[in-house]
N, C-alpha and C positions, 0 to 999 in steps of 0.2 A: 437548567440555567440557560437563559436566552443569550444569543450572541448579539453584540452591538458593535457598530462600526467605530473605529478610532480614526478620527479625521486629523491628519497630521499635515502641517502647512507645506512641507516639502514634497508631499505625495499627491499625485493626481487621483481623484476618487471616481473618475469616469472610466469604465472598462469598455472594451471595443463594442461598438454597436452591433457587430456581427454575432455576438454571443446572445443566444436566445434568452428572452426574458423568462421563459418557462423552465429554464434549466434549474436544477437543484444540486447544490453541493452538500453531500452528507458527510458530517464530521463526527467521528467517534471520540467521546470524551472518557478516557480510561478511568480517571479517578472519580467521576460522577455517575458511572453506570448509565450513561445516556448517549443518545445521538442528537445532533441538531440538523434540521433541514433548512439550509441557508440559500437565500437568493444570491448567487455569485455576482450579480451586477451591482448590488449595493451593500452586501454584507449582513442584511437583516435576516433573522431567523423567523421562519413561519411556524415552527413547532420544535419542541424539545420532547423527545420520547424516551421512555425507560427501556433499558436492555437488561441482559444478564450481567454478571459481575465482570467488571473491567473489560469492556469491548475493545478489541484491537484492530480489526480490519472490516472492510465493507465491500460488497460487490453488488452491482445493479444488473437487473435483467436486461436483455437486448432491447426490449421495447420501452424500457424506462419506467415500468409500472411498479416493480418490486425492488426492495433492497434487502440483502441478508447480511447480518452482523455476526461476527464470531466473538463469543464471550470467553475470553482466554483465562481470566482470573489473574491473581497476583501471587506474590511469594508465599503467602500464608494459605491461600485457598485456590485450588485449581478450578477453572471453569469447565463446563462440559455441555454447552448448549449453543444454539443459534437462535437469533431473533429475526423473524420475517416481518417486513414492514410494507404496508401499502402506501406508496409515496403520494399518490393523488389525494387519498383520504387523510393522509398524515396520521396513521394509526398502526399499532402493532397488530398483526394478524394472528401470529402464533409463535410459540417457543418450541424448538425442536430439541429434545433431550438426546444427547449422543452417548449416554451411558458410560461405559468404560473408556471411551475415546476422549480423554481429557485434554485440556489446553488446545482447543481448536484455534487455528490462526489464519493461515493463508487461504484465500478464496478465489475461485475462477468459475465463471458461468460456462456450462457445457452446452446443452440444448434442451429445449422445452423447459421443464421445471427442475432440471437436475444441475447441481453444482458440484465442483470438486472442493474439498476442504482438507487441509492438513491437520493432523491431530498429533501434537508433539508428545503428549502423555503416553500414547499407545504406540507411537511410531508408525502411523498408517496414513495413507491418503484415502479419504472417504469420498464416495459418490453418494450424495444425499438428494432425495426427492423432496423438494421444498413444499410441494402441494400436499403430499401424503404425510409429510413430517417423519419420514423414515430413512434409515441408511440402506441404500440399494447395494452397495459394495464397500468392502474394507480391504485395502491392498497394502500389505506391509512394505515399508521402505527398507528396513534393515539398517537404517542409518540413525545417527544421533541428532536430535533437535531438528526435525523436519518442519520447516518454518513457513516458507512462502511457496506459491505454486503459479505456474503459467501453463497455458495450453496452446497447442498448435492450431493454426487457422482452421484445419479440417476437423478439429476436436478428436482426433484419433490418438494423440499422445499428450501426456501431461509431464511436466518437468518440475521436480520438487527440489528446492534449495535447502540443504541440510547444514545448519550453522556448526553443530558439534563435529561433524565429519568432514567439513570443508569440501562438500561434494554436491553434485546434482544427480538425483535419481530420475531415470527415464522410465515412464510407465505406459504400457500399451492399454488404452482404455477399453478396447474391444474385447481383448482376452482377459483383462483385469489382472495383468501380470507385469512384474518388473522386467524391463529390458536389460538395463545395466546401470552402473554408477559411474559418473565421470568425476574425477578428482579435479577440482578447480583451484581452490585456495582456502586458507584458514578463514573461518567465519563466513562461509557462503550464505548470503541472506537475500538481498534484493534480486529480483529476476523479472525480465521482461522480454517478450518476443517482438522483433521488429515488425512494423506494419506489413511489410511484404512477406513476412513469414520465413525468411531465409536464415536469419540469425537470432540466436538467443544470447542475451547479455546478462551476466551474473556478477553482482558486486560481492567481492570477498573482503568483508569489512576489516578483519584483523590483519590481512595481508596487504591492505591498501592497494588492491588491484581490481580489475574487471576482466572476467573471462568472456571471450567471444566464441560462441559455439555454433558450428554448422548444424542447423536443426534437422537436416536430412541425413547426413553422414555421421553425426554425433562426434565429429572431430573438433578439437579446440583450435580455432584458427589463429587466435592471438590472445596474449595476456597484456593488458594495458595498465599502466600505473595510474592510480587515483588516490592521492594522499588525503588524509582527513577522516578515515573511518567511513568509507562509502557504504550506505545502508539501504537506500532505495534507488530505483531507476525507472524512468519513464521516457518513452519516445514521443516526439512530435508526430502528429498524424501522417505527415508526408514522409516520415522515416529519415529525414535529413539529419536530425539532431537527437541526441539523448541527454536528458538531464539527470543528475545524480545529487542526492542529498548526502552531505558529509557531516556526520553527527559530532565528531570530535572537534573539528575546526569550525563548525557552525556556518558552513558555506553551502551554496548551490553551485554545481559544476556543470558546464556545458561542453559536450563533445560533438565533433563532426563524425557522423556515423560511418561515412564512406572511408575516410582516412583513419578513423579511430584515434584522432588526435584531440587532446583537450584544447578548447578554444579560449575559455575564460572561466573565472569563478567569482562569486559574489558572496561576501560575508554578510550575514544577517545581524544587524546591530540592534539586539533586543535585550532587555533585562530579564533575568530569571524570576520566576514566582517565588514568594517567600518560603514555600515548603518544597522547593525543587530538590533539595538534598535528600528528602525522604522518598523520592519517586524511584521508578525502575532503574534509571541510570545513576541516581544519586548525585554525588559530586565528582563522578568519574571523569567528566570532561570540563571541569572548572566552570567558567562563566559562559560556556557555549549554550545557546538556546536549544541545542540538540534537535536540528531539523530531521524529521523522519518521513512521515507520510508525504507523498508527492503525486499529484495528478496534473495532467495537461488537458486543457479545454479542447473541444472539438475543432475550434478555429485554428488551433496550433499557435496562437499568439500569446496565450495567457497560461500560467501555471499556478498551482496552489500548493504551498508547502506548510506542513504542520510543524510548528516549533513547540515540541512537547514540554520543554522546561519553562516556556514563557507564556503558555496559555494563549497562543495566538496562531492564526493562519495567515501566512504572508502571501500576498498576491504579487507575482513577478511577471515581467515581460520576458518571453522565452528567447528573444534575440539578444537583448542587451543585458538581461538579468536584473534590470533596474526594478526597484520596489515600487509598485503602483499603489498599493494599499496594504493595510494591516487590519485583519478582522479579529476582534476579541472573541476567544473561544471559551469553552468550559475548561474544567481542570484536566490538564494533560491530554490535549488532542493528539491523535496519532493517525490511525487509518482513515482514509477518505475515499469517496467515489463521486463521480459526476453523473447525473441523470439528465437526459435531454427532455 
């Protein structure tokens, strides 16, 4: 299903000229088993590609040539594969079977052809060679619902957010062993490393908090309130601000990273899709459009937020949180990534 732009009179449809015309926004449509490759400057889709069942997250290679999609599955059928995509050619290169490691979800690029992948079904962090299509390592987390992953700047450590355990698992990638578990808060899910690499921020969705962790000492520096079921987090490239999607309240929240203070929040005024009650979150959050997926453009001025219940990607200004545009997505958009 192609994405088309919704032109709304009160929104500007012109994005910053500093954003590269060659950039691609990859949007995973969970209920369609597809991804869309979107021109972020005008919202037009240049390709809709098939994936495995119910794709949830996307990661792009450092050079922007490849994207890898985790095929998580749904309540009735667990997924166990990754889809590798050639972005320039706009085609699927291969599907990687993960075997017993079902419900792959969080993704992070390591080095070369290797990526880190969480597998909720088996409770492992996987290291996968995307070129060979094979699992290079499987490291048990020993925690429940190992969901998202972030990696240190030197790629020596991985940090896995565990929703069910309310924790973050620290893994040494060189030795392929767990270092320790850090108790953060109920529903630890979203996770992001600050651009400078000094801090790891974790959204504890059920606790309505954010844990700020010293990435070197592994000490929790602060616990910050963030109402509204904080579910994803992303930093601006300069590290000055962190944006959070709040699923229950249907808002995007902006924090000052240095002071760890909430600056402002913006409610996304969207209508839910007719079948929203049958989706992953059902009617759990009422009329909220349930913003989840969140990515910030390289210029730091623009962010993209996937409203999963409204079949839309909302384009916002990172300073004011003003809505610049709304892109019509496929059914139940969630994970996203930007390729330069």
